[in-house]
C-alpha positions as YAML, in Angstrom:
chain: A
units: angstrom
residues:
- id: 1
  name: MET
  ca: [0.00, 0.00, 0.00]
- id: 2
  name: ASN
  ca: [1.19, 3.53, -0.71]
- id: 3
  name: HIS
  ca: [-0.05, 7.07, -0.16]
- id: 4
  name: ARG
  ca: [-2.23, 6.92, -3.29]
- id: 5
  name: HIS
  ca: [-4.18, 3.98, -1.92]
- id: 6
  name: GLU
  ca: [-4.67, 5.78, 1.37]
- id: 7
  name: ALA
  ca: [-5.72, 8.98, -0.40]
- id: 8
  name: LEU
  ca: [-8.26, 7.10, -2.51]
- id: 9
  name: LEU
  ca: [-9.66, 5.37, 0.53]
- id: 10
  name: ALA
  ca: [-9.99, 8.69, 2.34]
- id: 11
  name: LEU
  ca: [-12.11, 9.97, -0.57]
- id: 12
  name: LEU
  ca: [-14.29, 6.85, -0.59]
- id: 13
  name: ALA
  ca: [-14.69, 6.67, 3.19]
- id: 14
  name: ASP
  ca: [-17.92, 8.71, 3.17]
- id: 15
  name: GLY
  ca: [-19.74, 5.81, 1.47]
- id: 16
  name: ALA
  ca: [-21.00, 8.06, -1.33]
- id: 17
  name: LEU
  ca: [-20.68, 7.29, -5.01]
- id: 18
  name: HIS
  ca: [-17.60, 8.87, -6.64]
- id: 19
  name: SER
  ca: [-16.99, 8.82, -10.37]
- id: 20
  name: GLY
  ca: [-13.62, 7.90, -11.76]
- id: 21
  name: ALA
  ca: [-13.59, 11.21, -13.60]
- id: 22
  name: GLY
  ca: [-14.10, 13.04, -10.32]
- id: 23
  name: LEU
  ca: [-11.54, 11.03, -8.37]
- id: 24
  name: ALA
  ca: [-8.72, 11.25, -10.93]
- id: 25
  name: PRO
  ca: [-7.95, 14.99, -10.64]
- id: 26
  name: ARG
  ca: [-8.27, 14.93, -6.86]
- id: 27
  name: LEU
  ca: [-5.64, 12.20, -6.76]
- id: 28
  name: GLY
  ca: [-3.54, 13.70, -9.54]
- id: 29
  name: VAL
  ca: [-3.74, 10.54, -11.65]
- id: 30
  name: SER
  ca: [-5.53, 9.25, -14.76]
- id: 31
  name: ARG
  ca: [-8.88, 7.44, -14.71]
- id: 32
  name: ALA
  ca: [-7.02, 4.28, -15.72]
- id: 33
  name: THR
  ca: [-4.84, 4.64, -12.64]
- id: 34
  name: VAL
  ca: [-7.95, 5.09, -10.49]
- id: 35
  name: ARG
  ca: [-9.24, 1.74, -11.80]
- id: 36
  name: LYS
  ca: [-5.87, 0.16, -11.05]
- id: 37
  name: LEU
  ca: [-5.83, 1.58, -7.51]
- id: 38
  name: VAL
  ca: [-9.36, 0.32, -6.89]
- id: 39
  name: GLY
  ca: [-8.33, -3.16, -8.00]
- id: 40
  name: GLU
  ca: [-5.33, -3.08, -5.67]
- id: 41
  name: LEU
  ca: [-7.50, -2.00, -2.74]
- id: 42
  name: ARG
  ca: [-9.74, -4.98, -3.41]
- id: 43
  name: GLN
  ca: [-6.72, -7.28, -3.42]
- id: 44
  name: HIS
  ca: [-5.92, -6.01, 0.07]
- id: 45
  name: GLY
  ca: [-9.40, -6.80, 1.36]
- id: 46
  name: VAL
  ca: [-11.21, -3.47, 0.89]
- id: 47
  name: ALA
  ca: [-14.65, -4.11, -0.61]
- id: 48
  name: VAL
  ca: [-14.90, -1.27, -3.14]
- id: 49
  name: GLU
  ca: [-18.10, -1.51, -5.16]
- id: 50
  name: SER
  ca: [-18.33, -0.49, -8.82]
- id: 51
  name: VAL
  ca: [-21.55, 0.97, -10.20]
- id: 52
  name: PRO
  ca: [-21.56, 0.83, -14.02]
- id: 53
  name: ARG
  ca: [-21.18, 4.25, -15.65]
- id: 54
  name: SER
  ca: [-21.42, 5.90, -12.22]
- id: 55
  name: GLY
  ca: [-18.31, 5.22, -10.19]
- id: 56
  name: TYR
  ca: [-17.07, 3.63, -6.99]
- id: 57
  name: ARG
  ca: [-18.16, 3.48, -3.37]
- id: 58
  name: LEU
  ca: [-17.70, 1.57, -0.15]
- id: 59
  name: PRO
  ca: [-20.62, -0.60, 1.04]
- id: 60
  name: GLN
  ca: [-21.00, 1.73, 4.03]
- id: 61
  name: PRO
  ca: [-19.29, 4.85, 5.38]
- id: 62
  name: VAL
  ca: [-16.14, 4.26, 7.43]
- id: 63
  name: GLU
  ca: [-14.60, 6.69, 9.88]
- id: 64
  name: LEU
  ca: [-10.89, 6.27, 9.28]
- id: 65
  name: LEU
  ca: [-8.64, 6.18, 12.32]
- id: 66
  name: ASP
  ca: [-6.73, 9.37, 13.07]
- id: 67
  name: ALA
  ca: [-3.60, 9.18, 15.21]
- id: 68
  name: GLY
  ca: [-3.75, 12.83, 16.23]
- id: 69
  name: ARG
  ca: [-7.35, 12.58, 17.32]
- id: 70
  name: ILE
  ca: [-6.78, 9.41, 19.34]
- id: 71
  name: ARG
  ca: [-3.65, 10.83, 20.97]
- id: 72
  name: GLY
  ca: [-5.54, 14.01, 21.87]
- id: 73
  name: ALA
  ca: [-8.32, 11.99, 23.49]
- id: 74
  name: LEU
  ca: [-5.75, 9.99, 25.48]
- id: 75
  name: ASP
  ca: [-3.98, 13.18, 26.55]
- id: 76
  name: ALA
  ca: [-7.32, 14.54, 27.78]
- id: 77
  name: ARG
  ca: [-7.66, 11.42, 29.94]
- id: 78
  name: GLY
  ca: [-4.20, 11.94, 31.40]
- id: 79
  name: TRP
  ca: [-2.36, 9.31, 29.35]
- id: 80
  name: ARG
  ca: [0.82, 10.54, 27.64]
- id: 81
  name: VAL
  ca: [2.09, 7.74, 25.47]
- id: 82
  name: ALA
  ca: [5.59, 7.65, 24.05]
- id: 83
  name: ASP
  ca: [4.35, 6.77, 20.59]
- id: 84
  name: LEU
  ca: [0.97, 6.29, 18.93]
- id: 85
  name: GLN
  ca: [0.66, 5.16, 15.33]
- id: 86
  name: VAL
  ca: [-2.14, 4.27, 12.96]
- id: 87
  name: LEU
  ca: [-0.87, 1.81, 10.37]
- id: 88
  name: PHE
  ca: [-2.94, 1.53, 7.25]
- id: 89
  name: GLU
  ca: [-1.94, -2.12, 6.88]
- id: 90
  name: THR
  ca: [0.12, -4.56, 8.91]
- id: 91
  name: GLY
  ca: [0.36, -8.27, 9.52]
- id: 92
  name: SER
  ca: [-0.45, -8.01, 13.22]
- id: 93
  name: THR
  ca: [-0.32, -5.05, 15.59]
- id: 94
  name: ASN
  ca: [0.87, -7.41, 18.32]
- id: 95
  name: THR
  ca: [3.72, -8.73, 16.21]
- id: 96
  name: PHE
  ca: [4.61, -5.19, 15.12]
- id: 97
  name: LEU
  ca: [5.14, -4.13, 18.76]
- id: 98
  name: PHE
  ca: [6.50, -7.41, 20.12]
- id: 99
  name: ASP
  ca: [9.23, -7.53, 17.48]
- id: 100
  name: ALA
  ca: [10.34, -4.00, 18.46]
- id: 101
  name: PRO
  ca: [12.37, -3.24, 21.60]
- id: 102
  name: ALA
  ca: [10.22, -3.02, 24.71]
- id: 103
  name: PRO
  ca: [9.38, 0.59, 25.63]
- id: 104
  name: PRO
  ca: [10.85, 2.18, 28.77]
- id: 105
  name: SER
  ca: [8.80, 1.99, 31.94]
- id: 106
  name: ALA
  ca: [5.94, 4.54, 32.00]
- id: 107
  name: ARG
  ca: [6.42, 5.19, 28.27]
- id: 108
  name: PRO
  ca: [3.87, 2.88, 26.58]
- id: 109
  name: ARG
  ca: [3.43, 2.54, 22.84]
- id: 110
  name: VAL
  ca: [0.09, 2.16, 21.06]
- id: 111
  name: VAL
  ca: [-0.49, 0.94, 17.51]
- id: 112
  name: PHE
  ca: [-3.80, 0.78, 15.61]
- id: 113
  name: ALA
  ca: [-4.34, -0.74, 12.19]
- id: 114
  name: GLU
  ca: [-7.01, -0.23, 9.56]
- id: 115
  name: LEU
  ca: [-6.16, -3.52, 7.84]
- id: 116
  name: GLN
  ca: [-4.63, -6.42, 9.71]
- id: 117
  name: GLN
  ca: [-3.73, -9.27, 7.38]
- id: 118
  name: ALA
  ca: [-2.37, -11.76, 9.91]
- id: 119
  name: GLY
  ca: [-4.21, -10.92, 13.11]
- id: 120
  name: ARG
  ca: [-3.99, -13.73, 15.65]
- id: 121
  name: GLY
  ca: [-6.08, -14.96, 18.48]
- id: 122
  name: ARG
  ca: [-5.16, -17.43, 21.17]
- id: 123
  name: ARG
  ca: [-3.23, -20.56, 20.14]
- id: 124
  name: GLY
  ca: [-2.40, -19.10, 16.74]
- id: 125
  name: ARG
  ca: [-5.97, -18.79, 15.47]
- id: 126
  name: SER
  ca: [-6.55, -16.11, 12.86]
- id: 127
  name: TRP
  ca: [-8.59, -13.03, 13.65]
- id: 128
  name: LEU
  ca: [-10.89, -11.97, 10.82]
- id: 129
  name: ALA
  ca: [-11.35, -8.19, 10.65]
- id: 130
  name: PRO
  ca: [-12.63, -6.96, 7.27]
- id: 131
  name: PHE
  ca: [-11.88, -3.32, 6.52]
- id: 132
  name: GLY
  ca: [-13.95, -0.91, 8.59]
- id: 133
  name: SER
  ca: [-15.84, -3.67, 10.41]
- id: 134
  name: GLY
  ca: [-13.88, -3.66, 13.63]
- id: 135
  name: LEU
  ca: [-11.21, -2.10, 15.78]
- id: 136
  name: THR
  ca: [-7.76, -3.61, 16.20]
- id: 137
  name: PHE
  ca: [-4.95, -2.18, 18.29]
- id: 138
  name: SER
  ca: [-2.13, -3.20, 20.60]
- id: 139
  name: VAL
  ca: [-0.40, -1.58, 23.56]
- id: 140
  name: ALA
  ca: [3.21, -2.23, 24.66]
- id: 141
  name: TRP
  ca: [3.90, -1.62, 28.35]
- id: 142
  name: THR
  ca: [6.92, -2.22, 30.57]
- id: 143
  name: PHE
  ca: [6.67, -2.86, 34.32]
- id: 144
  name: ALA
  ca: [9.73, -1.54, 36.17]
- id: 145
  name: ASP
  ca: [9.35, -4.47, 38.58]
- id: 146
  name: THR
  ca: [7.50, -7.67, 37.79]
- id: 147
  name: PRO
  ca: [4.14, -7.35, 39.59]
- id: 148
  name: PRO
  ca: [2.62, -10.16, 41.64]
- id: 149
  name: GLY
  ca: [0.28, -12.50, 39.82]
- id: 150
  name: LEU
  ca: [1.66, -11.63, 36.38]
- id: 151
  name: PRO
  ca: [0.17, -14.77, 34.75]
- id: 152
  name: ALA
  ca: [-3.29, -13.36, 35.54]
- id: 153
  name: LEU
  ca: [-2.63, -10.09, 33.71]
- id: 154
  name: GLY
  ca: [-4.74, -11.20, 30.73]
- id: 155
  name: LEU
  ca: [-7.76, -11.66, 32.99]
- id: 156
  name: ALA
  ca: [-7.26, -8.16, 34.40]
- id: 157
  name: VAL
  ca: [-7.11, -6.67, 30.91]
- id: 158
  name: GLY
  ca: [-10.34, -8.50, 30.04]
- id: 159
  name: VAL
  ca: [-11.98, -6.95, 33.09]
- id: 160
  name: GLY
  ca: [-10.79, -3.46, 32.16]
- id: 161
  name: ILE
  ca: [-12.09, -3.71, 28.59]
- id: 162
  name: ALA
  ca: [-15.42, -5.31, 29.59]
- id: 163
  name: GLU
  ca: [-16.02, -2.59, 32.17]
- id: 164
  name: ALA
  ca: [-15.26, 0.07, 29.57]
- id: 165
  name: LEU
  ca: [-17.76, -1.53, 27.18]
- id: 166
  name: ARG
  ca: [-20.37, -1.49, 29.93]
- id: 167
  name: THR
  ca: [-19.70, 2.20, 30.49]
- id: 168
  name: LEU
  ca: [-20.30, 2.75, 26.77]
- id: 169
  name: GLY
  ca: [-23.69, 1.04, 27.04]
- id: 170
  name: VAL
  ca: [-23.02, -2.68, 26.50]
- id: 171
  name: ALA
  ca: [-24.67, -3.60, 29.79]
- id: 172
  name: ALA
  ca: [-24.35, -7.36, 29.26]
- id: 173
  name: ALA
  ca: [-20.63, -7.36, 28.39]
- id: 174
  name: GLN
  ca: [-18.79, -10.23, 30.08]
- id: 175
  name: VAL
  ca: [-15.46, -12.01, 29.95]
- id: 176
  name: LYS
  ca: [-15.02, -15.66, 29.05]
- id: 177
  name: TRP
  ca: [-11.86, -17.33, 30.30]
- id: 178
  name: PRO
  ca: [-9.19, -16.82, 29.25]
- id: 179
  name: ASN
  ca: [-9.48, -13.90, 26.84]
- id: 180
  name: ASP
  ca: [-12.83, -13.54, 25.09]
- id: 181
  name: LEU
  ca: [-15.21, -10.61, 25.37]
- id: 182
  name: VAL
  ca: [-18.78, -11.82, 25.10]
- id: 183
  name: TRP
  ca: [-22.30, -10.43, 24.96]
- id: 184
  name: ARG
  ca: [-25.30, -12.69, 25.60]
- id: 185
  name: GLY
  ca: [-23.20, -15.74, 24.81]
- id: 186
  name: HIS
  ca: [-21.87, -14.30, 21.53]
- id: 187
  name: LYS
  ca: [-18.24, -13.42, 20.96]
- id: 188
  name: LEU
  ca: [-17.77, -9.67, 20.68]
- id: 189
  name: GLY
  ca: [-13.98, -9.63, 20.62]
- id: 190
  name: GLY
  ca: [-10.80, -11.16, 21.90]
- id: 191
  name: LEU
  ca: [-7.50, -10.33, 23.54]
- id: 192
  name: LEU
  ca: [-3.99, -11.62, 22.92]
- id: 193
  name: LEU
  ca: [-1.15, -11.04, 25.41]
- id: 194
  name: GLN
  ca: [2.54, -11.69, 24.86]
- id: 195
  name: LEU
  ca: [4.84, -11.39, 27.87]
- id: 196
  name: ARG
  ca: [8.56, -10.98, 28.43]
- id: 197
  name: SER
  ca: [9.71, -11.16, 32.04]
- id: 198
  name: GLU
  ca: [12.86, -11.50, 34.13]
- id: 199
  name: ALA
  ca: [12.87, -12.92, 37.63]
- id: 200
  name: GLY
  ca: [13.08, -10.03, 40.08]
- id: 201
  name: GLY
  ca: [13.48, -7.52, 37.28]
- id: 202
  name: PRO
  ca: [11.45, -5.67, 34.66]
- id: 203
  name: SER
  ca: [8.81, -7.33, 32.54]
- id: 204
  name: SER
  ca: [7.03, -6.15, 29.44]
- id: 205
  name: VAL
  ca: [3.77, -7.03, 27.75]
- id: 206
  name: VAL
  ca: [2.11, -6.46, 24.43]
- id: 207
  name: ALA
  ca: [-1.67, -6.71, 24.63]
- id: 208
  name: GLY
  ca: [-3.84, -6.68, 21.52]
- id: 209
  name: LEU
  ca: [-7.58, -6.23, 21.20]
- id: 210
  name: GLY
  ca: [-9.77, -7.20, 18.27]
- id: 211
  name: LEU
  ca: [-13.35, -5.95, 18.59]
- id: 212
  name: ASN
  ca: [-16.24, -6.51, 16.18]
- id: 213
  name: ILE
  ca: [-17.98, -3.22, 15.45]
- id: 214
  name: ALA
  ca: [-20.16, -3.74, 12.35]
- id: 215
  name: LEU
  ca: [-19.60, -7.15, 10.76]
- id: 216
  name: PRO
  ca: [-20.76, -7.56, 7.17]
- id: 217
  name: ALA
  ca: [-22.79, -10.64, 6.25]
- id: 218
  name: GLY
  ca: [-19.84, -12.28, 4.49]
- id: 219
  name: ALA
  ca: [-17.66, -12.07, 7.57]
- id: 220
  name: ARG
  ca: [-20.41, -13.53, 9.73]
- id: 221
  name: GLU
  ca: [-20.73, -16.47, 7.37]
- id: 222
  name: ALA
  ca: [-16.97, -17.03, 7.43]
- id: 223
  name: LEU
  ca: [-17.00, -17.03, 11.24]
- id: 224
  name: ALA
  ca: [-20.00, -19.33, 11.53]
- id: 225
  name: ALA
  ca: [-18.01, -22.58, 11.46]
- id: 226
  name: PRO
  ca: [-19.69, -25.73, 12.83]
- id: 227
  name: GLY
  ca: [-19.28, -25.79, 16.61]
- id: 228
  name: ALA
  ca: [-17.87, -22.26, 16.73]
- id: 229
  name: GLN
  ca: [-19.13, -19.75, 19.25]
- id: 230
  name: PRO
  ca: [-21.65, -17.38, 17.63]
- id: 231
  name: VAL
  ca: [-20.42, -13.84, 17.04]
- id: 232
  name: ALA
  ca: [-21.87, -10.40, 17.67]
- id: 233
  name: ASP
  ca: [-20.79, -6.85, 16.98]
- id: 234
  name: LEU
  ca: [-20.96, -3.60, 18.88]
- id: 235
  name: GLY
  ca: [-23.85, -2.34, 16.78]
- id: 236
  name: GLU
  ca: [-26.03, -5.24, 17.94]
- id: 237
  name: ALA
  ca: [-24.92, -4.97, 21.53]
- id: 238
  name: LEU
  ca: [-25.58, -1.24, 21.75]
- id: 239
  name: GLY
  ca: [-28.85, -1.22, 19.83]
- id: 240
  name: ARG
  ca: [-28.24, 2.41, 18.84]
- id: 241
  name: PRO
  ca: [-25.91, 4.35, 16.51]
- id: 242
  name: LEU
  ca: [-22.29, 3.43, 16.90]
- id: 243
  name: PRO
  ca: [-19.83, 5.77, 18.61]
- id: 244
  name: SER
  ca: [-16.97, 7.31, 16.68]
- id: 245
  name: ARG
  ca: [-14.25, 4.72, 15.94]
- id: 246
  name: ASN
  ca: [-11.61, 7.20, 17.09]
- id: 247
  name: ASP
  ca: [-13.39, 7.95, 20.36]
- id: 248
  name: LEU
  ca: [-13.99, 4.23, 20.89]
- id: 249
  name: GLY
  ca: [-10.32, 3.46, 20.22]
- id: 250
  name: ALA
  ca: [-9.21, 6.11, 22.70]
- id: 251
  name: THR
  ca: [-11.65, 4.88, 25.36]
- id: 252
  name: LEU
  ca: [-10.55, 1.26, 25.10]
- id: 253
  name: ALA
  ca: [-6.84, 2.09, 24.86]
- id: 254
  name: ALA
  ca: [-7.21, 4.23, 27.99]
- id: 255
  name: ALA
  ca: [-8.93, 1.33, 29.76]
- id: 256
  name: MET
  ca: [-6.02, -0.95, 28.87]
- id: 257
  name: LEU
  ca: [-3.44, 1.59, 30.05]
- id: 258
  name: ALA
  ca: [-5.31, 2.10, 33.34]
- id: 259
  name: THR
  ca: [-5.39, -1.67, 33.85]
- id: 260
  name: PHE
  ca: [-1.62, -1.94, 33.40]
- id: 261
  name: ASP
  ca: [-1.05, 0.96, 35.79]
- id: 262
  name: ASP
  ca: [-3.27, -0.56, 38.50]
- id: 263
  name: PHE
  ca: [-1.74, -4.00, 37.99]
- id: 264
  name: ALA
  ca: [1.76, -2.56, 38.34]
- id: 265
  name: HIS
  ca: [0.94, -1.36, 41.85]
- id: 266
  name: GLN
  ca: [-1.36, -4.08, 43.15]
- id: 267
  name: GLY
  ca: [-1.20, -7.15, 40.92]
- id: 268
  name: PHE
  ca: [-4.35, -9.17, 40.28]
- id: 269
  name: ALA
  ca: [-5.85, -8.76, 43.77]
- id: 270
  name: PRO
  ca: [-8.08, -5.74, 43.02]
- id: 271
  name: PHE
  ca: [-9.34, -7.39, 39.82]
- id: 272
  name: ALA
  ca: [-10.32, -10.76, 41.31]
- id: 273
  name: ALA
  ca: [-13.82, -9.81, 42.54]
- id: 274
  name: ARG
  ca: [-14.46, -7.78, 39.39]
- id: 275
  name: TRP
  ca: [-13.55, -10.80, 37.27]
- id: 276
  name: THR
  ca: [-15.99, -12.94, 39.24]
- id: 277
  name: ALA
  ca: [-18.77, -10.41, 38.62]
- id: 278
  name: LEU
  ca: [-18.12, -10.53, 34.86]
- id: 279
  name: ASP
  ca: [-17.34, -14.26, 34.50]
- id: 280
  name: ALA
  ca: [-19.46, -15.64, 31.64]
- id: 281
  name: LEU
  ca: [-18.71, -19.25, 32.67]
- id: 282
  name: ALA
  ca: [-19.54, -19.03, 36.38]
- id: 283
  name: GLY
  ca: [-21.37, -22.18, 37.46]
- id: 284
  name: ALA
  ca: [-21.66, -23.51, 33.91]
- id: 285
  name: ARG
  ca: [-20.79, -27.03, 32.87]
- id: 286
  name: VAL
  ca: [-18.02, -26.84, 30.33]
- id: 287
  name: ARG
  ca: [-15.70, -29.14, 28.46]
- id: 288
  name: VAL
  ca: [-11.98, -28.45, 28.44]
- id: 289
  name: ALA
  ca: [-10.35, -29.87, 25.31]
- id: 290
  name: GLN
  ca: [-6.72, -30.92, 25.64]
- id: 291
  name: ASP
  ca: [-4.30, -32.83, 23.47]
- id: 292
  name: ASP
  ca: [-4.50, -35.81, 25.79]
- id: 293
  name: GLY
  ca: [-8.30, -35.83, 26.08]
- id: 294
  name: ASP
  ca: [-11.30, -33.79, 27.15]
- id: 295
  name: VAL
  ca: [-12.38, -32.99, 30.68]
- id: 296
  name: GLU
  ca: [-15.90, -31.97, 31.70]
- id: 297
  name: GLY
  ca: [-16.88, -30.20, 34.87]
- id: 298
  name: GLU
  ca: [-18.39, -27.15, 36.50]
- id: 299
  name: ALA
  ca: [-16.55, -23.86, 36.04]
- id: 300
  name: CYS
  ca: [-15.94, -22.26, 39.43]
- id: 301
  name: GLY
  ca: [-13.85, -19.19, 38.72]
- id: 302
  name: THR
  ca: [-10.10, -18.70, 38.63]
- id: 303
  name: ASP
  ca: [-7.23, -18.68, 41.09]
- id: 304
  name: ALA
  ca: [-4.76, -15.90, 41.83]
- id: 305
  name: ASP
  ca: [-2.55, -16.99, 38.90]
- id: 306
  name: GLY
  ca: [-5.42, -16.81, 36.40]
- id: 307
  name: ALA
  ca: [-5.89, -20.56, 36.04]
- id: 308
  name: LEU
  ca: [-9.40, -21.83, 35.37]
- id: 309
  name: LEU
  ca: [-10.87, -23.83, 38.25]
- id: 310
  name: LEU
  ca: [-13.04, -26.75, 37.23]
- id: 311
  name: ARG
  ca: [-14.92, -29.02, 39.62]
- id: 312
  name: VAL
  ca: [-14.63, -32.54, 38.22]
- id: 313
  name: ASP
  ca: [-16.21, -35.43, 40.15]
- id: 314
  name: GLY
  ca: [-16.15, -33.38, 43.33]
- id: 315
  name: ARG
  ca: [-12.50, -32.34, 43.00]
- id: 316
  name: VAL
  ca: [-11.25, -28.96, 41.79]
- id: 317
  name: GLN
  ca: [-8.71, -29.03, 38.97]
- id: 318
  name: ARG
  ca: [-6.67, -26.14, 37.52]
- id: 319
  name: PHE
  ca: [-6.25, -25.41, 33.82]
- id: 320
  name: HIS
  ca: [-3.88, -22.82, 32.34]
- id: 321
  name: SER
  ca: [-4.21, -20.62, 29.29]
- id: 322
  name: GLY
  ca: [-2.40, -21.97, 26.28]
- id: 323
  name: ASP
  ca: [-3.00, -25.62, 27.22]
- id: 324
  name: VAL
  ca: [-6.75, -25.80, 26.76]
- id: 325
  name: SER
  ca: [-9.70, -24.58, 24.76]
- id: 326
  name: LEU
  ca: [-13.25, -24.27, 25.94]
- id: 327
  name: ARG
  ca: [-16.58, -25.15, 24.38]
- id: 328
  name: PRO
  ca: [-20.01, -25.83, 25.90]
- id: 329
  name: ALA
  ca: [-20.39, -29.23, 27.46]
- id: 330
  name: ALA
  ca: [-22.96, -31.63, 26.06]
- id: 331
  name: PRO
  ca: [-26.23, -31.56, 28.03]
...
């Protein structure tokens, strides 16, 4: 992608119909080049529609992310980040930050992406985020000293994001162990954390969020695999017009930063009761799928290290993130 693609997309973002003849002079190119740029946008996953003898348009308006606007909203909330970028396209915002040197303590970095071609969920699963349909960003944070209960950090981040969604109006937002954001049993989004830590020294984390905002029908069909958890988007969950993508991005990034700051001082302890109040699995019978066989039992919360507690035949067992996957147990 180059600046011409981004400029074309900025012109199409209003969702209105634009003729090739009208776009060409605004971009400083020929009509043939406009057609070529449209084709290249489509190759990168942007669904540009062509209307014969009329022009081009996006299926719906898209508010493009604006780094200056998001940074300003974070500044207004008291969060001064060392660096905030909006990438038009990247493989994964998490990989982008994790492959870079960890930021200094108290100098977090934030990266958003309009198009994420290799977004990942837990255990290497892909994260589908068609252009304009969601929000994807990652935050890199360094703890000067490794906080207590670091393995439970992912649960704390889930709590922070779910609480922020509730503040925005998603009253039924919950967290599903270990890292899903759910609404009425449907998956609204997911988190991915990557940690680097040294015993008795500093530790750093990159936390990524993928949130469904307005999923097109094609994406829903692609996600509706047999046995998969049903999906939802923010539009459904709110039941009213969507907030600005930039304001939403700033709100959720601020929630993540606040979670890291609180965790740095107190560990998981202040999040434990809040997790319990948001736990989508509490008291449910679930099946834990492992390489060496499945285990069924009653979900009964987590421990101080973030492990799932499952009551199996009257005995509580612990399961850790990365070793298991969850799906509803058979009735």
